C-alpha positions as a printed NumPy array, in Angstrom:
array([[ -0.055,  -0.166,   0.166],
       [  2.661,   2.597,   0.679],
       [  4.485,   1.837,  -2.724],
       [  0.803,   2.521,  -4.112],
       [  0.12 ,   5.554,  -2.12 ],
       [  3.716,   6.434,  -3.789],
       [  2.693,   5.946,  -6.969],
       [ -0.62 ,   7.817,  -6.998],
       [  1.289,  11.185,  -5.317],
       [  4.399,  11.293,  -7.393],
       [  4.04 ,  14.052, -10.029],
       [  5.913,  12.094, -12.939],
       [  3.664,   8.711, -12.198],
       [ -0.038,  11.06 , -11.74 ],
       [  0.888,  12.405, -15.163],
       [  1.385,   9.327, -17.118],
       [ -1.539,   7.26 , -14.959],
       [ -3.943,  10.367, -16.489],
       [ -2.411,  10.271, -19.679],
       [ -2.991,   6.197, -19.893],
       [ -6.495,   6.926, -18.588],
       [ -7.444,   9.606, -20.757],
       [ -6.574,   6.862, -23.75 ],
       [ -8.518,   4.417, -22.251],
       [-11.459,   6.012, -21.466],
       [-11.399,   6.907, -25.161],
       [-10.439,   3.265, -26.274],
       [-13.612,   2.314, -24.141],
       [-16.3  ,   4.752, -25.524],
       [-14.891,   4.636, -29.003],
       [-18.48 ,   3.589, -30.479],
       [-19.964,   6.429, -28.717],
       [-16.866,   9.439, -29.544],
       [-16.887,   7.744, -33.428],
       [-20.117,   5.692, -33.978],
       [-19.379,   2.957, -36.773],
       [-23.35 ,   1.898, -37.765],
       [-22.659,   2.661, -41.196],
       [-19.802,   1.117, -41.802],
       [-19.003,  -2.967, -42.044],
       [-16.086,  -3.287, -39.774],
       [-15.433,  -0.593, -36.876],
       [-12.26 ,  -0.406, -37.6  ],
       [-12.185,   0.825, -41.107],
       [-12.039,   4.549, -41.381],
       [-15.029,   6.065, -42.904],
       [-14.404,   7.807, -46.597],
       [-15.57 ,  11.045, -47.73 ],
       [-14.98 ,  10.865, -51.405],
       [-11.609,   9.635, -53.051],
       [ -9.917,  13.031, -53.816],
       [ -6.541,  12.646, -53.235],
       [ -5.841,  16.158, -51.478],
       [ -6.102,  16.14 , -47.835],
       [ -8.923,  18.531, -46.525],
       [ -8.265,  20.771, -43.215],
       [-10.739,  20.281, -40.209],
       [-14.341,  21.477, -40.813],
       [-14.152,  24.3  , -38.131],
       [-11.124,  25.812, -40.058],
       [-12.991,  25.73 , -43.377],
       [-16.047,  28.541, -44.266],
       [-18.353,  25.871, -45.559],
       [-21.759,  26.041, -43.843],
       [-21.578,  22.779, -42.137],
       [-22.152,  22.132, -38.305],
       [-21.043,  19.154, -36.004],
       [-22.684,  16.121, -36.87 ],
       [-23.399,  16.744, -40.655],
       [-21.887,  13.839, -42.786],
       [-19.435,  15.768, -44.125],
       [-18.367,  17.408, -40.895],
       [-14.406,  16.1  , -40.242],
       [-13.417,  17.366, -36.557],
       [-10.121,  16.862, -37.645],
       [ -9.804,  16.941, -41.267],
       [ -9.075,  14.099, -43.714],
       [ -6.165,  12.688, -44.986],
       [ -5.365,  11.656, -48.878],
       [ -7.914,   9.682, -50.202],
       [-10.205,  11.541, -47.611],
       [-10.063,   9.173, -44.754],
       [-11.469,  10.404, -41.477],
       [ -8.4  ,  11.382, -38.99 ],
       [-10.892,  11.645, -36.187],
       [-12.241,   8.225, -36.448],
       [ -9.073,   7.056, -36.863],
       [ -7.477,   8.192, -34.051],
       [-10.174,   6.871, -31.867],
       [-10.546,   3.834, -33.053],
       [ -6.808,   3.703, -33.648],
       [ -6.755,   3.664, -29.754],
       [ -8.237,   0.685, -29.221],
       [ -5.539,  -0.838, -31.991],
       [ -3.324,   0.472, -29.827],
       [ -4.187,  -1.144, -26.269],
       [ -4.461,  -4.39 , -28.025],
       [ -1.206,  -4.475, -30.091],
       [  0.777,  -2.945, -26.828],
       [ -0.899,  -5.083, -24.507],
       [ -0.648,  -8.296, -26.249],
       [  2.779,  -7.852, -27.956],
       [  3.963,  -6.988, -24.329],
       [  2.491,  -9.889, -22.452],
       [  3.38 , -12.787, -25.263],
       [  7.428, -11.065, -25.434],
       [  7.407, -10.971, -21.617],
       [  6.178, -15.099, -21.232],
       [  8.563, -16.151, -23.732],
       [ 11.261, -14.206, -22.398],
       [ 10.536, -15.939, -18.707],
       [ 10.543, -19.139, -19.871],
       [ 13.37 , -19.133, -21.913],
       [ 15.323, -16.631, -19.462],
       [ 14.246, -18.861, -16.488],
       [ 14.969, -22.576, -17.495],
       [ 18.51 , -21.262, -18.832],
       [ 19.265, -19.61 , -15.504],
       [ 17.918, -22.617, -13.209],
       [ 19.557, -25.615, -14.755],
       [ 22.35 , -23.537, -15.986],
       [ 25.142, -25.695, -18.082],
       [ 24.79 , -26.934, -21.409],
       [ 20.9  , -26.058, -21.02 ],
       [ 21.844, -22.421, -20.096],
       [ 24.768, -22.149, -22.758],
       [ 22.189, -23.315, -25.619],
       [ 19.706, -21.271, -24.885],
       [ 21.586, -18.091, -24.644],
       [ 23.395, -18.156, -27.571],
       [ 19.793, -18.682, -29.301],
       [ 19.315, -15.519, -27.805],
       [ 22.21 , -14.102, -29.134],
       [ 21.132, -15.279, -32.812],
       [ 17.957, -13.402, -32.224],
       [ 19.452,  -9.984, -30.956],
       [ 22.356,  -9.823, -33.574],
       [ 19.417,  -8.781, -36.029],
       [ 18.525,  -5.183, -35.202],
       [ 15.155,  -5.566, -33.661],
       [ 13.168,  -3.024, -36.137],
       [ 14.754,  -4.197, -39.461],
       [ 14.137,  -7.854, -38.027],
       [ 10.358,  -7.389, -37.194],
       [ 10.2  ,  -5.231, -41.187],
       [ 11.469,  -8.487, -42.958],
       [  8.997, -10.772, -40.573],
       [  6.257,  -8.678, -41.498],
       [  6.983,  -8.339, -45.264],
       [  7.274, -12.454, -45.241],
       [  4.223, -13.184, -43.324],
       [  2.05 , -10.83 , -45.039],
       [  1.216, -13.099, -48.303],
       [  0.19 , -15.901, -46.167],
       [ -1.632, -13.794, -42.939],
       [ -2.667, -10.79 , -44.959],
       [ -2.433,  -7.046, -43.658],
       [ -3.902,  -7.405, -40.603],
       [ -3.24 ,  -6.721, -37.124],
       [ -1.886, -10.19 , -36.548],
       [  1.252, -10.14 , -38.782],
       [  3.11 ,  -7.004, -37.519],
       [  2.412,  -8.446, -33.433],
       [  3.841, -11.597, -34.619],
       [  6.652,  -9.66 , -36.131],
       [  7.005,  -7.641, -33.048],
       [  6.745, -10.673, -30.573],
       [  9.62 , -13.022, -32.457],
       [ 12.31 , -10.783, -31.756],
       [ 10.94 ,  -9.007, -28.957],
       [ 11.187, -11.674, -25.93 ],
       [ 15.477, -12.114, -26.151],
       [ 15.784,  -8.628, -23.642],
       [ 13.638, -10.093, -21.204],
       [ 15.114, -13.151, -21.643],
       [ 18.659, -11.99 , -20.356],
       [ 17.476,  -9.98 , -17.872],
       [ 15.23 , -12.556, -16.059],
       [ 18.209, -14.992, -16.596],
       [ 20.364, -12.408, -14.555],
       [ 18.317, -11.757, -11.73 ],
       [ 17.394, -15.456, -11.112],
       [ 21.056, -15.892, -11.315],
       [ 21.522, -13.63 ,  -8.23 ],
       [ 18.333, -15.086,  -6.638],
       [ 18.653, -19.116,  -6.717],
       [ 21.804, -19.181,  -4.529],
       [ 20.101, -17.778,  -1.601],
       [ 19.082, -19.625,   1.694],
       [ 15.809, -19.783,   1.323],
       [ 15.873, -21.254,  -2.275],
       [ 18.521, -23.773,  -0.87 ],
       [ 16.06 , -24.436,   2.056],
       [ 13.092, -25.021,  -0.352],
       [ 15.82 , -27.473,  -2.748],
       [ 16.922, -29.378,   0.679],
       [ 13.608, -30.054,   2.041],
       [ 12.409, -31.955,  -1.152],
       [ 10.294, -29.003,  -3.041],
       [  9.792, -29.675,  -6.849],
       [ 12.048, -27.521,  -9.089],
       [  8.372, -26.139, -10.266],
       [  7.636, -25.185,  -7.004],
       [ 10.82 , -23.291,  -6.353],
       [ 11.085, -21.656,  -9.453],
       [  7.185, -19.92 ,  -8.626],
       [  7.492, -20.095,  -5.082],
       [ 10.303, -18.726,  -4.366],
       [ 12.838, -17.257,  -7.122],
       [ 10.413, -16.11 ,  -9.673],
       [  8.771, -13.584,  -7.014],
       [ 11.837, -12.259,  -5.635],
       [ 13.455, -11.769,  -9.334],
       [ 10.666, -10.724, -11.681],
       [  9.787,  -7.07 , -10.76 ],
       [ 12.964,  -5.678, -13.012],
       [ 11.205,  -7.546, -15.497],
       [  7.459,  -6.151, -15.047],
       [  9.392,  -2.391, -14.913],
       [ 10.822,  -2.638, -18.306],
       [  7.71 ,  -4.354, -19.759],
       [  5.696,  -1.223, -18.095],
       [  7.694,   1.105, -20.088],
       [  7.82 ,  -0.991, -23.52 ],
       [  4.295,  -0.989, -24.202],
       [  4.753,   2.684, -25.531],
       [  7.971,   1.392, -27.735],
       [  5.87 ,  -1.488, -28.746],
       [  2.75 ,   0.58 , -29.784],
       [  5.526,   3.091, -31.845],
       [  7.05 ,   0.05 , -33.398],
       [  3.742,  -1.172, -34.636],
       [  2.827,   2.522, -35.769],
       [  6.143,   2.409, -37.652],
       [  5.71 ,  -1.236, -39.497],
       [  2.013,   0.556, -40.709],
       [  3.882,   3.585, -41.966],
       [  6.256,   1.363, -44.078],
       [  3.7  ,  -0.66 , -45.438],
       [  4.004,  -3.879, -43.61 ],
       [  1.732,  -3.476, -40.98 ],
       [ -2.343,  -2.906, -41.315],
       [ -4.223,  -2.769, -44.69 ],
       [ -4.833,   0.602, -45.925],
       [ -7.428,   2.406, -44.097],
       [ -6.971,   0.498, -41.163],
       [ -7.854,   2.677, -38.041],
       [ -4.173,   2.81 , -36.49 ],
       [ -2.081,   5.566, -35.8  ],
       [  0.645,   4.607, -37.943],
       [ -1.537,   3.787, -40.718],
       [ -2.96 ,   7.513, -40.618],
       [  1.039,   9.214, -40.658],
       [  1.26 ,   7.073, -43.969],
       [ -1.112,   9.036, -45.744],
       [  1.063,  12.235, -44.766],
       [  3.894,  10.47 , -46.702],
       [  3.605,  12.436, -50.17 ],
       [  2.29 ,  15.703, -48.18 ],
       [  5.69 ,  15.874, -46.053],
       [  6.995,  19.28 , -48.731],
       [  4.074,  21.13 , -47.674],
       [  2.861,  20.347, -44.39 ],
       [  3.044,  24.394, -43.662],
       [ -0.405,  24.055, -45.406],
       [ -1.42 ,  20.742, -44.455],
       [  0.215,  20.337, -41.075],
       [ -2.923,  18.671, -39.414],
       [ -2.336,  15.187, -41.149],
       [  0.424,  15.124, -39.272],
       [  0.216,  16.985, -36.47 ],
       [ -3.109,  15.314, -34.703],
       [ -1.771,  11.552, -34.885],
       [  1.733,  12.609, -34.397],
       [  0.737,  14.119, -30.774],
       [ -1.43 ,  11.387, -30.077],
       [  1.411,   9.006, -30.262],
       [  3.73 ,  11.236, -28.748],
       [  1.435,  11.283, -25.539],
       [  0.481,   7.453, -25.406],
       [  4.126,   6.664, -25.338],
       [  5.389,   9.577, -22.797],
       [  2.104,   8.306, -20.704],
       [  3.61 ,   4.84 , -20.155],
       [  7.007,   5.755, -19.908],
       [  6.515,   8.244, -17.441],
       [  4.786,   5.318, -15.282],
       [  7.715,   3.222, -15.945],
       [  9.677,   5.282, -14.601],
       [  8.014,   6.259, -11.731],
       [  7.489,   2.717, -10.757],
       [ 11.081,   1.751, -11.215],
       [ 12.323,   4.987,  -8.987],
       [ 10.097,   4.392,  -6.195],
       [ 10.417,   0.326,  -5.772],
       [ 14.175,  -0.474,  -6.998],
       [ 16.327,  -0.557,  -3.618],
       [ 19.345,   1.375,  -5.445],
       [ 17.424,   4.486,  -6.261],
       [ 15.457,   4.842,  -3.056],
       [ 17.1  ,   7.829,  -0.867],
       [ 18.831,   6.875,   2.378],
       [ 16.881,   7.771,   5.338]])
């Protein structure tokens, strides 16, 4: 309770929590904020025609429109006339889904590999760590880009393809981190006492080792949620993520690629999605930093 109280009273963590809660509310209320009754798939961004030139927010034009009209666009449209507001609102659900699933999957795989390697040691540790090093030899984003490109013809351009690509090379850092923490824990007295008492390996790992070694991994994971969302958006921006017109922040920024030379006129197609992604990543980073500062005994101020 003391640590939770610190988390809720520390300014940095409080800002992060507020940002994350705002996005969570938007994701939950997406059907209310951006109704989708007229569309086959709620994640398909509605289009207002097929003109190539982006259109500014309706409140910046002189057209005789009012909020609620069919042609009203709160944040304007991209090339191809995709509604930016709808894409950002429903893209919040995409961000939470991608970030949480990728983070959970990479942590689970990393914990499994790292725990087995560190607990049993010897040849098992050598083989598994060499596999980890092979995966880490590839630049993460480039490797994910390659995997996504290979999988697209088989799985199609959906949310699953970029998530698999990010998971395939994202677990290695967690495996190395948990391995190091377990190596420092498994020789402590309470672990040795459990082993002497006849406890099974599963019980020793789950009851005595992991609870005392997993926290640094969870802190890093909380910070990586935003990072994975940014990587997911990058894959969509590069054209190997979700399909065209899917409600994803990176997809919306991708529509601005051809208009970068004239951003002074079409600034809205990059500013609105860019700020949305930045604040989302900032929220998770602030929360993760605060959790680390509060819980890491090496960073606590001496009394």
